[in-house]
C-alpha positions as CSV (number, residue, x, y, z in Angstrom):
1,M,0.0,0.0,0.0
2,S,1.6,3.3,-1.1
3,G,1.1,6.7,0.2
4,W,3.1,9.7,1.5
5,R,5.3,9.2,4.5
6,L,8.0,11.4,6.0
7,S,11.3,10.7,4.3
8,T,12.9,9.8,7.6
9,G,10.5,7.0,8.1
10,R,9.0,8.4,11.3
11,V,5.5,9.5,12.2
12,A,5.4,13.2,11.2
13,Y,5.1,15.5,14.2
14,G,5.2,19.3,14.4
15,G,3.1,22.0,12.9
16,D,2.9,25.5,11.5
17,Y,6.0,27.5,12.4
18,N,6.0,31.3,11.9
19,P,9.5,32.5,12.7
20,E,8.9,35.8,11.0
21,Q,6.6,36.7,14.0
22,W,9.6,36.4,16.4
23,P,13.1,37.9,16.8
24,E,15.9,35.7,15.6
25,E,17.2,35.1,19.0
26,T,14.0,33.1,19.7
27,W,14.8,30.8,16.8
28,L,17.6,29.1,18.6
29,E,15.3,28.4,21.5
30,D,12.7,27.1,19.1
31,V,14.9,24.4,17.5
32,R,16.2,23.4,20.9
33,L,12.6,22.8,22.1
34,M,11.7,21.1,18.8
35,R,14.5,18.6,19.5
36,E,13.2,18.1,23.1
37,A,9.6,17.5,21.8
38,G,10.6,15.2,19.0
39,V,9.4,17.6,16.3
40,N,10.5,16.4,12.9
41,L,8.3,18.4,10.4
42,V,7.2,22.1,10.4
43,T,5.3,24.1,7.9
44,V,7.0,27.4,7.2
45,G,5.9,30.6,5.5
46,V,2.1,30.2,5.1
47,F,1.3,33.9,5.7
48,S,4.7,35.4,4.9
49,W,4.0,37.0,1.5
50,A,4.3,40.5,2.8
51,T,7.6,39.6,4.4
52,L,9.0,37.8,1.4
53,Q,7.9,40.5,-1.1
54,P,7.8,44.0,0.6
55,E,7.4,45.7,-2.8
56,P,6.3,44.6,-6.3
57,E,9.8,44.1,-7.6
58,T,11.6,43.5,-4.3
59,Y,12.1,40.1,-2.6
60,D,13.7,39.3,0.8
61,F,14.6,35.7,1.2
62,G,17.5,36.2,3.7
63,W,15.4,35.4,6.8
64,L,13.9,32.3,5.1
65,D,17.4,31.1,4.1
66,R,18.6,31.3,7.6
67,I,15.6,29.6,9.2
68,L,15.6,26.7,6.7
69,D,19.4,26.2,7.3
70,L,18.8,26.2,11.0
71,L,16.0,23.7,10.8
72,H,18.0,21.4,8.6
73,A,21.0,21.6,11.0
74,N,18.6,20.4,13.7
75,D,17.1,17.5,11.7
76,V,13.7,19.2,11.2
77,R,12.1,18.7,7.8
78,V,10.2,21.5,6.1
79,D,6.8,21.7,4.5
80,L,7.5,24.9,2.6
81,A,4.4,27.1,1.9
82,T,4.0,29.1,-1.2
83,A,2.8,32.0,1.0
84,T,-0.1,32.9,-1.5
85,A,-3.0,32.6,1.0
86,S,-3.1,36.3,1.8
87,P,-1.8,39.0,-0.6
88,P,0.1,41.9,1.0
89,P,-1.6,45.3,1.4
90,W,0.5,46.8,-1.4
91,F,-1.0,44.3,-3.9
92,S,-4.6,45.1,-3.0
93,R,-3.8,48.8,-3.3
94,R,-2.3,48.3,-6.8
95,H,-5.1,46.0,-7.9
96,P,-8.4,47.0,-6.2
97,E,-10.3,45.0,-8.9
98,S,-8.8,41.8,-7.3
99,L,-10.8,42.3,-4.0
100,P,-13.7,39.9,-3.5
101,V,-17.3,40.9,-3.6
102,T,-20.2,39.3,-1.7
103,R,-23.5,38.3,-3.4
104,E,-25.0,41.5,-1.9
105,G,-22.3,43.6,-3.6
106,T,-20.1,44.4,-0.6
107,T,-16.4,44.6,-1.2
108,L,-14.2,42.7,1.3
109,W,-11.2,44.8,2.1
110,P,-7.7,43.9,3.3
111,G,-7.1,43.7,7.0
112,G,-7.9,40.1,7.6
113,R,-6.7,37.4,5.3
114,Q,-7.7,35.8,1.9
115,A,-8.7,39.2,0.4
116,Y,-8.6,38.1,-3.2
117,C,-11.0,37.1,-5.9
118,P,-10.2,33.5,-7.1
119,S,-10.9,34.6,-10.7
120,S,-8.5,37.5,-10.5
121,G,-5.9,37.4,-13.2
122,A,-3.7,39.9,-11.3
123,Y,-3.8,37.7,-8.2
124,R,-2.9,34.5,-10.2
125,E,0.0,36.2,-12.0
126,A,1.4,37.6,-8.8
127,A,1.0,34.3,-6.9
128,T,2.7,32.2,-9.6
129,K,5.5,34.7,-9.9
130,L,6.2,34.4,-6.2
131,V,5.9,30.6,-6.4
132,H,8.5,30.5,-9.2
133,R,10.9,32.5,-7.1
134,L,10.5,30.3,-4.1
135,A,10.7,27.0,-6.1
136,T,13.8,28.2,-8.0
137,R,15.6,29.3,-4.8
138,Y,14.8,26.3,-2.6
139,A,14.5,23.4,-5.1
140,E,17.7,21.8,-3.9
141,H,17.5,22.8,-0.2
142,P,18.1,19.7,1.9
143,A,15.3,20.6,4.4
144,L,12.6,20.6,1.8
145,E,10.2,17.7,2.3
146,L,7.1,18.9,0.4
147,W,5.3,22.0,-0.9
148,H,2.3,23.5,0.9
149,V,0.2,25.5,-1.7
150,N,-1.8,28.4,-0.3
151,N,-3.8,27.5,2.8
152,E,-7.3,26.3,3.4
153,Y,-8.7,27.3,0.0
154,G,-12.0,29.1,0.3
155,C,-12.1,29.2,4.1
156,H,-13.1,32.9,4.1
157,V,-13.9,33.6,0.4
158,S,-15.4,30.5,-1.2
159,A,-17.2,32.4,-3.9
160,C,-16.9,35.9,-5.4
161,Y,-19.7,37.7,-7.2
162,C,-17.7,40.6,-8.8
163,D,-17.7,41.5,-12.5
164,V,-14.4,39.6,-13.0
165,S,-16.0,36.5,-11.5
166,A,-19.1,37.0,-13.7
167,A,-17.0,37.0,-16.8
168,A,-15.2,33.9,-15.7
169,F,-18.5,32.2,-14.8
170,R,-19.8,32.9,-18.3
171,A,-16.6,31.3,-19.8
172,W,-17.0,28.3,-17.5
173,L,-20.7,27.9,-18.7
174,R,-19.8,28.1,-22.3
175,D,-17.2,25.4,-21.8
176,R,-19.8,23.3,-20.0
177,Y,-22.8,23.8,-22.2
178,T,-21.4,25.0,-25.6
179,T,-24.7,26.6,-26.6
180,L,-27.3,28.8,-24.9
181,D,-30.0,26.4,-25.9
182,A,-28.3,23.6,-23.9
183,L,-27.9,26.0,-20.9
184,N,-31.5,27.1,-21.1
185,D,-32.6,23.5,-21.2
186,A,-30.4,22.5,-18.3
187,W,-31.5,25.4,-16.1
188,G,-35.2,25.2,-17.0
189,T,-35.3,28.9,-17.9
190,A,-38.8,28.6,-19.4
191,F,-39.7,29.1,-15.7
192,W,-40.2,32.7,-14.5
193,S,-39.2,34.2,-17.9
194,Q,-35.5,33.5,-17.4
195,R,-34.5,32.4,-20.9
196,Y,-31.2,33.8,-22.0
197,Y,-30.5,35.0,-25.6
198,D,-26.9,36.3,-25.0
199,W,-24.1,35.0,-22.8
200,E,-23.6,38.5,-21.4
201,E,-27.1,38.4,-19.9
202,I,-25.9,35.7,-17.4
203,H,-24.5,36.8,-14.0
204,P,-23.6,34.9,-10.8
205,P,-26.7,34.3,-8.5
206,R,-26.4,37.7,-6.8
207,A,-29.0,38.9,-4.4
208,A,-32.4,38.7,-6.1
209,P,-36.0,39.7,-5.3
210,T,-36.7,36.0,-4.5
211,F,-35.2,32.5,-5.0
212,P,-32.6,32.6,-7.7
213,N,-32.7,29.8,-10.2
214,P,-31.6,26.6,-8.3
215,S,-29.7,25.1,-11.3
216,Q,-27.9,28.4,-11.7
217,Q,-27.0,28.3,-8.0
218,L,-25.8,24.8,-8.3
219,D,-23.6,25.6,-11.3
220,F,-22.2,28.6,-9.6
221,A,-21.2,26.4,-6.6
222,R,-19.4,24.1,-9.1
223,F,-17.7,27.0,-10.8
224,S,-16.6,28.5,-7.5
225,S,-15.0,25.2,-6.4
226,D,-13.4,24.9,-9.9
227,E,-12.0,28.5,-9.8
228,L,-10.2,27.8,-6.5
229,L,-8.9,24.6,-8.0
230,E,-7.6,26.5,-11.0
231,C,-5.7,28.8,-8.5
232,Y,-4.1,25.7,-7.0
233,R,-3.3,24.2,-10.4
234,A,-1.6,27.4,-11.5
235,E,0.8,27.1,-8.6
236,L,1.1,23.4,-9.0
237,A,2.2,23.8,-12.6
238,V,5.1,26.0,-11.5
239,L,6.2,23.5,-8.8
240,R,5.9,20.6,-11.2
241,R,8.1,22.4,-13.7
242,V,10.8,23.5,-11.3
243,T,10.7,20.7,-8.6
244,P,9.1,17.7,-10.3
245,D,10.3,15.3,-7.6
246,V,9.0,17.2,-4.5
247,P,5.5,16.2,-3.5
248,V,2.8,18.9,-3.3
249,T,-0.1,19.3,-0.9
250,T,-2.7,21.8,0.1
251,N,-4.7,21.5,3.3
252,F,-8.4,20.5,3.1
253,M,-10.9,21.1,5.9
254,T,-12.9,17.9,6.5
255,P,-15.6,17.0,7.2
256,S,-17.6,20.2,7.7
257,F,-16.4,22.5,4.9
258,K,-19.0,22.6,2.2
259,P,-18.0,24.9,-0.7
260,V,-15.1,22.9,-2.1
261,D,-15.5,19.5,-3.9
262,Y,-12.5,17.7,-2.4
263,F,-13.1,14.6,-4.5
264,A,-12.5,16.7,-7.6
265,W,-9.3,18.1,-6.1
266,A,-7.8,14.9,-4.7
267,P,-6.3,13.7,-8.0
268,D,-4.2,16.9,-8.2
269,V,-2.7,16.5,-4.7
270,D,0.3,14.3,-4.1
271,V,-0.3,14.3,-0.3
272,V,-3.9,14.5,0.8
273,S,-3.8,16.5,4.0
274,T,-6.5,18.1,6.1
275,D,-7.1,20.4,9.0
276,H,-9.4,19.3,11.8
277,Y,-10.6,21.3,14.8
278,L,-13.0,20.1,17.5
279,R,-16.4,21.8,17.5
280,P,-18.1,20.8,20.7
281,H,-21.0,23.2,20.1
282,E,-21.9,21.3,17.0
283,G,-22.3,17.8,18.5
284,D,-20.1,15.0,19.5
285,A,-16.6,16.2,18.7
286,N,-15.1,12.7,18.8
287,L,-17.6,11.5,16.2
288,D,-16.7,14.5,14.0
289,L,-13.0,13.7,14.3
290,A,-13.7,10.1,13.2
291,L,-15.8,11.3,10.3
292,S,-13.0,13.7,9.3
293,G,-10.5,10.8,9.3
294,D,-12.7,8.5,7.3
295,L,-13.6,11.1,4.7
296,T,-9.9,12.2,4.3
297,R,-8.9,8.6,3.9
298,G,-11.6,8.3,1.2
299,L,-10.2,11.3,-0.6
300,A,-6.8,9.6,-0.5
301,G,-8.2,6.5,-2.1
302,G,-7.7,4.5,1.1
303,R,-4.0,5.4,1.2
304,P,-2.3,7.2,4.2
305,W,-2.8,10.9,4.5
306,L,-1.5,13.7,6.7
307,L,-3.2,15.6,9.5
308,M,-1.8,19.0,8.7
309,E,-3.4,21.0,11.5
310,H,-5.3,20.4,14.7
311,S,-5.0,22.2,18.1
312,T,-3.0,21.3,21.2
313,S,-5.8,22.9,23.3
314,A,-8.3,25.8,22.7
315,V,-8.8,27.6,19.4
316,N,-9.7,31.3,19.1
317,W,-12.6,31.5,16.6
318,Q,-15.5,29.7,18.3
319,P,-18.2,31.5,20.5
320,V,-16.6,29.8,23.5
321,N,-13.2,28.3,23.1
322,L,-12.8,25.3,25.3
323,A,-9.4,24.1,26.5
324,K,-8.7,20.4,26.0
325,A,-8.8,18.2,29.1
326,P,-5.7,16.4,30.3
327,G,-4.9,13.6,27.9
328,E,-7.2,14.9,25.1
329,L,-4.2,16.1,23.1
330,R,-2.9,12.6,23.0
331,R,-6.2,10.9,22.4
332,N,-7.1,13.2,19.4
333,S,-3.7,12.7,17.8
334,L,-3.9,8.9,18.1
335,A,-7.4,8.9,16.8
336,H,-6.3,10.6,13.6
337,L,-3.4,8.2,13.3
338,A,-5.8,5.2,13.8
339,R,-7.9,6.4,10.8
340,G,-5.0,6.6,8.4
341,S,-2.9,9.7,9.1
342,N,0.9,9.3,8.9
343,G,1.4,12.3,11.2
344,A,0.0,14.7,13.8
345,L,0.7,18.3,13.0
346,F,-0.7,21.4,14.8
347,F,-1.4,25.0,14.4
348,Q,0.9,26.2,15.6
349,W,4.4,25.8,17.0
350,R,4.6,28.8,19.3
351,A,1.4,30.6,20.4
352,S,1.4,34.1,18.8
353,Q,1.9,37.2,20.9
354,R,-0.1,39.4,18.7
355,G,-2.8,39.3,16.0
356,A,-6.2,37.7,15.6
357,E,-5.0,34.2,16.5
358,K,-3.0,35.1,19.7
359,F,-5.3,33.1,21.9
360,H,-5.1,30.0,19.7
361,S,-3.1,27.4,21.5
362,G,0.3,26.2,20.3
363,L,2.8,23.4,21.1
364,V,4.7,26.1,23.1
365,P,2.0,28.0,25.1
366,H,2.2,31.6,26.3
367,A,3.1,30.2,29.8
368,G,6.1,28.4,28.4
369,T,7.5,25.0,29.1
370,D,6.8,24.7,32.8
371,T,3.2,23.7,31.9
372,R,1.1,20.5,31.7
373,L,0.5,21.2,28.0
374,W,4.2,21.2,27.2
375,R,4.8,18.1,29.1
376,E,2.0,16.4,27.1
377,V,3.6,17.7,23.9
378,V,6.9,16.1,24.8
379,A,5.3,12.8,25.9
380,L,3.3,12.6,22.7
381,G,6.5,13.0,20.6
382,E,8.1,10.2,22.5
383,E,5.1,7.9,22.0
384,L,4.8,8.7,18.2
385,E,8.5,7.6,17.9
386,G,7.4,4.1,18.7
387,L,4.4,3.9,16.3
388,S,6.2,4.1,12.9
389,A,5.1,0.4,12.3
390,V,1.5,1.7,11.5
391,L,2.8,3.9,8.6
392,D,1.5,2.6,5.2
393,Q,-0.8,0.2,7.0
394,P,-4.4,0.1,5.8
395,V,-7.5,0.8,7.9
396,H,-9.9,-2.1,7.9
397,A,-13.5,-1.4,6.9
398,E,-16.3,-3.6,5.6
399,V,-18.8,-0.7,5.2
400,A,-18.7,2.3,2.8
401,L,-20.6,5.5,3.0
402,V,-21.3,7.4,-0.2
403,W,-20.4,11.1,0.0
404,D,-21.1,13.7,-2.7
405,Y,-20.4,17.4,-2.5
406,E,-22.7,18.3,-5.3
407,S,-25.6,16.5,-3.6
408,W,-24.7,18.5,-0.4
409,W,-24.9,21.8,-2.4
410,A,-28.1,20.8,-4.1
411,V,-30.0,19.3,-1.1
412,E,-29.6,22.5,0.9
413,L,-30.8,24.9,-1.9
414,D,-33.9,27.0,-1.1
415,S,-37.5,26.3,-2.1
416,H,-37.5,22.7,-1.0
417,P,-40.2,20.7,0.9
418,S,-38.6,21.4,4.2
419,D,-35.7,23.6,5.3
420,Q,-35.1,21.0,8.1
421,V,-33.5,18.6,5.7
422,S,-29.7,19.0,5.7
423,Y,-26.9,16.9,4.2
424,L,-24.7,16.2,7.2
425,D,-27.6,15.4,9.5
426,R,-28.2,11.8,8.1
427,V,-24.5,11.4,7.2
428,R,-23.5,12.0,10.8
429,A,-26.4,9.9,12.1
430,F,-25.5,6.8,9.9
431,H,-21.8,7.2,10.5
432,G,-22.3,7.8,14.2
433,V,-24.3,4.6,14.8
434,L,-21.6,2.5,13.3
435,W,-18.8,4.4,15.1
436,Q,-20.6,3.6,18.4
437,A,-20.8,-0.1,17.5
438,G,-17.1,-0.4,16.6
439,V,-17.8,-0.7,12.8
440,T,-15.3,1.4,10.8
441,V,-16.6,3.1,7.6
442,D,-14.8,4.0,4.4
443,V,-16.1,7.1,2.6
444,A,-16.5,6.9,-1.1
445,A,-17.7,9.1,-4.0
446,P,-20.6,7.9,-6.2
447,G,-19.1,5.8,-9.0
448,A,-16.3,4.4,-6.8
449,D,-15.7,0.7,-6.8
450,L,-17.8,-0.7,-4.0
451,S,-17.3,-4.4,-4.6
452,A,-15.1,-4.9,-1.5
453,Y,-17.8,-3.8,0.9
454,K,-20.5,-5.9,2.5
455,L,-22.7,-2.9,3.2
456,V,-23.1,0.6,1.6
457,L,-24.8,3.5,3.2
458,V,-26.4,6.2,1.0
459,P,-27.6,9.1,3.2
460,S,-29.0,12.3,1.7
461,L,-28.0,11.6,-1.9
462,Y,-30.6,14.0,-3.3
463,L,-28.7,14.6,-6.5
464,V,-27.6,11.7,-8.6
465,R,-25.5,12.3,-11.7
466,D,-25.5,8.6,-12.6
467,P,-28.8,6.9,-11.6
468,D,-27.2,3.5,-12.3
469,F,-24.2,3.8,-10.1
470,L,-25.4,1.1,-7.7
471,D,-26.4,-1.4,-10.4
472,D,-23.2,-3.3,-10.3
473,Y,-23.1,-3.5,-6.5
474,D,-24.6,-6.7,-5.2
475,G,-24.2,-6.2,-1.5
476,H,-26.6,-4.7,1.1
477,V,-27.5,-1.0,0.7
478,V,-29.2,1.4,3.1
479,I,-30.7,4.6,1.6
480,S,-32.2,7.5,3.5
481,Y,-35.2,9.8,2.6
482,F,-35.0,12.6,0.0
483,S,-32.4,10.6,-1.9
484,G,-32.3,9.9,-5.7
485,I,-34.7,12.8,-6.4
486,V,-33.0,15.0,-9.1
487,D,-30.5,14.7,-12.0
488,A,-27.2,16.5,-12.4
489,N,-29.0,19.8,-13.2
490,D,-31.4,19.6,-10.3
491,G,-34.2,18.4,-12.5
492,V,-36.7,16.1,-10.9
493,L,-36.5,12.4,-12.0
494,L,-40.2,11.9,-13.0
495,G,-42.4,8.9,-12.4
496,G,-42.4,8.9,-8.6
497,Y,-39.8,9.2,-5.9
498,P,-37.1,8.2,-5.2
499,G,-36.6,8.3,-9.0
500,A,-33.0,6.9,-9.2
501,F,-33.6,4.1,-6.6
502,R,-37.2,3.0,-7.1
503,E,-36.5,-0.4,-8.6
504,R,-33.7,-1.3,-6.2
505,L,-35.9,-0.3,-3.2
506,G,-39.1,-1.9,-4.5
507,I,-41.2,1.2,-3.6
508,R,-42.8,4.2,-5.2
509,V,-43.4,7.4,-3.3
510,E,-46.3,9.6,-4.6
511,E,-45.8,12.6,-2.3
512,F,-43.5,13.9,0.4
513,R,-45.1,14.7,3.7
514,P,-42.7,16.7,5.9
515,F,-44.2,17.6,9.3
516,V,-43.5,19.7,12.4
517,G,-43.2,18.0,15.8
518,E,-42.9,14.2,16.5
519,R,-44.6,11.0,15.3
520,R,-44.3,7.5,16.6
521,V,-42.8,4.7,14.5
522,G,-43.3,1.6,16.7
523,E,-41.2,2.2,19.9
524,F,-39.2,5.0,18.1
525,T,-39.6,8.7,17.5
526,A,-39.6,10.3,14.1
527,T,-39.3,13.9,13.2
528,V,-39.1,16.2,10.1
529,W,-40.1,13.9,7.3
530,S,-42.5,11.2,6.1
531,E,-43.7,10.0,2.7
532,D,-46.6,8.3,1.0
533,V,-44.8,5.1,0.3
534,R,-46.4,2.5,-2.0
535,L,-44.9,-1.0,-1.7
536,E,-43.9,-2.5,-5.1
537,G,-42.2,-5.6,-3.9
538,A,-40.7,-4.3,-0.7
539,E,-41.9,-5.2,2.8
540,A,-42.6,-2.6,5.6
541,L,-40.4,-3.4,8.6
542,L,-41.6,-0.4,10.6
543,R,-44.7,1.8,10.2
544,F,-46.0,5.0,11.4
545,D,-49.0,4.8,13.8
546,D,-51.3,5.5,10.9
547,G,-50.0,2.4,9.1
548,T,-47.8,4.3,6.5
549,P,-44.5,2.5,5.8
550,A,-41.6,4.2,7.5
551,V,-38.8,1.6,7.0
552,T,-38.8,-0.9,4.1
553,R,-36.7,-3.7,2.8
554,H,-36.5,-5.2,-0.7
555,G,-34.0,-8.0,-0.7
556,D,-30.7,-6.5,0.2
557,A,-32.0,-2.8,-0.1
558,W,-33.2,-0.9,2.9
559,Y,-35.0,2.4,2.9
560,L,-35.7,4.9,5.7
561,A,-38.6,7.1,4.7
562,T,-38.3,9.3,7.8
563,R,-35.8,10.8,10.3
564,L,-35.7,8.3,13.1
565,D,-34.2,9.1,16.4
566,E,-30.8,7.6,17.4
567,A,-32.4,4.4,18.8
568,G,-34.5,3.8,15.7
569,T,-31.6,4.5,13.3
570,T,-29.4,2.1,15.4
571,H,-32.1,-0.5,15.3
572,V,-32.4,-0.4,11.5
573,L,-28.7,-0.2,10.7
574,R,-28.0,-3.1,13.1
575,W,-30.5,-5.2,11.0
576,A,-28.7,-4.2,7.9
577,W,-25.1,-4.9,9.1
578,Q,-26.1,-8.2,10.6
579,A,-27.8,-9.3,7.4
580,A,-24.7,-8.2,5.5
581,G,-22.4,-10.2,7.8
582,V,-20.5,-7.2,9.1
583,Q,-18.5,-7.9,12.2
584,P,-18.0,-5.1,14.8
585,L,-14.5,-4.9,16.2
586,L,-14.3,-6.0,19.9
587,P,-18.1,-6.3,20.1
588,E,-18.0,-6.9,23.8
589,L,-17.0,-3.3,24.5
590,P,-19.8,-0.8,25.5
591,L,-21.1,2.1,23.4
592,G,-18.8,5.1,23.6
593,V,-15.7,3.1,23.4
594,E,-14.2,3.8,19.9
595,R,-12.1,1.2,18.3
596,V,-10.3,1.0,14.9
597,R,-8.0,-1.5,13.3
598,R,-5.1,-0.2,11.2
599,G,-2.9,-3.0,10.0
600,D,-2.2,-5.3,12.9
601,H,-2.7,-2.5,15.5
602,V,-6.0,-1.9,17.2
603,F,-6.6,1.6,18.6
604,V,-9.1,1.9,21.5
605,F,-10.5,5.2,22.9
606,N,-12.6,5.3,26.0
607,H,-15.1,8.2,25.6
608,T,-17.2,7.0,28.5
609,A,-17.1,8.2,32.1
610,E,-16.1,4.8,33.5
611,A,-13.0,2.5,33.1
612,V,-13.5,-0.4,30.8
613,D,-11.7,-3.7,30.4
614,V,-10.2,-4.0,26.9
615,P,-9.4,-7.5,25.6
616,G,-5.7,-7.7,25.0
617,H,-4.9,-4.7,27.1
618,G,-6.7,-4.7,30.4
619,P,-8.4,-1.8,32.2
620,L,-8.6,1.5,30.2
621,E,-9.4,4.6,32.3
622,A,-12.2,7.0,31.3
623,G,-10.9,9.4,28.6
624,G,-7.9,7.0,27.9
625,A,-6.5,5.7,24.7
626,A,-4.7,2.4,24.1
627,V,-2.8,1.0,21.1
628,I,-2.8,-2.8,21.0
629,A,-0.1,-4.4,18.9
630,P,-0.2,-6.9,17.4
631,A,-3.9,-7.0,17.2
632,R,-5.6,-10.2,18.4
């Protein structure tokens, strides 16, 4: 099994390093502490454009030369950033047309970061010029491990609605549809007198009197993801030309970042990497971490990937920024390693003294090294030294979950039967049930080879580009409500719902019946959604109290026509995985004890409030993590 790994053969450990924020006398202390902590990889220069290029024709690489030499002398490898994530103020002053504009027409000005329109020719020209200078200068530097292009593409400006973007959108549409007749047909512009007779009549879906055309909104989401990808590819082309043997990455943001179709990006990335931060206010943070790892592994095609950023403790950008409990730093890092990462990197090395992220934790906290946090950092470095055997090892999974960004964009468009239907809701519900039970899930795009899996989960797949993508899969499949409804252009598949999956499911839905409040489905509670389900070969396993089918089975195909509570969802999915012959890992462990097999190692994480007895290990305290090798 191939995939990126640190050239030294060790688990990558370190994080974002911003030496330009500190006097040079601090650098010597930094490398001494890096050696103490076992740091072996740092990302340098992510937000250093203004320091590297103080004027349009002036470059200053002296400081970068010195820090790369110092890191190399101390056996620390470098993930060298192209520094293009945030243009310097002089650039925005010279090119005001490059500033991004919101759908309401508001210009976003410099003073934060990412103040550029992705379609701006001036931005792309300046960015690739800087990249060429960097690549030429450091192509042979012995510290260079990989290139880090930009940073978290689209994090703050995922779409721009300016006139430059409008012209680029029209060009993208011409390439996609060729003729206006084809575009008008795909967008259904006979509705509301929207037919276009000239390409110049078409604009991004800016603020309108009422709902903009949904197909136009969907295409603009595709265009916006593609424009950011073209920014990446422009830099990638320079790096390929100058340093063809140095791997290239850019950091994704799984699983919660919606605007970028990472499955479309992954083929252009040598090292699939991601940033993940706990969001306790959004639900179970441990479940979110697991979903992030499973999705990132899917983007990497099952190969090892790299955790580019997570936090040692609190972040700075949530409503309330919770510090991590003792041991949580270790547990989170090992959880990513368990799900396929070949490293554990952090933002950032040294907590900043100034700026918007000064209260974001670092490996070296404001309080210094006489702290619990620093001692945990050093201890983790020592432990990771002994885990290099898991590198390149596969994660074992018998279940796949189908994930599609275009369906995410489409299902959450306006003017739908219920605004309570969201993409991640059922994705998280299905994934979470199996996570609780010790069943690891691979994440796959529609059209991926699913033949190796005993069970495939299809939650919230509202848009289906290929209605036949499940035809060659002969295992068990579970599909949730409001799936298989529209084609690639958001046009309803006629003849009864769920159009793409009717025959496989043995049902026909005549009408959606979303509702407010709660309804009973046997001993379980249902919310949000119901349907008029007609059985055409399927059997009803569970019914609403009025007799309407709520859960059906047709051979190896299962359908949930409502939003069941956790107990009900667990009940149905257990039926399915048992019928499919899926075996949970260490089934004797209670709910809340996460376990994952990677190669011949089993990782166990006790998220409960009580100690548990783990076979092959013994007692595991509450909040503890254990690595069992070799696995029994």
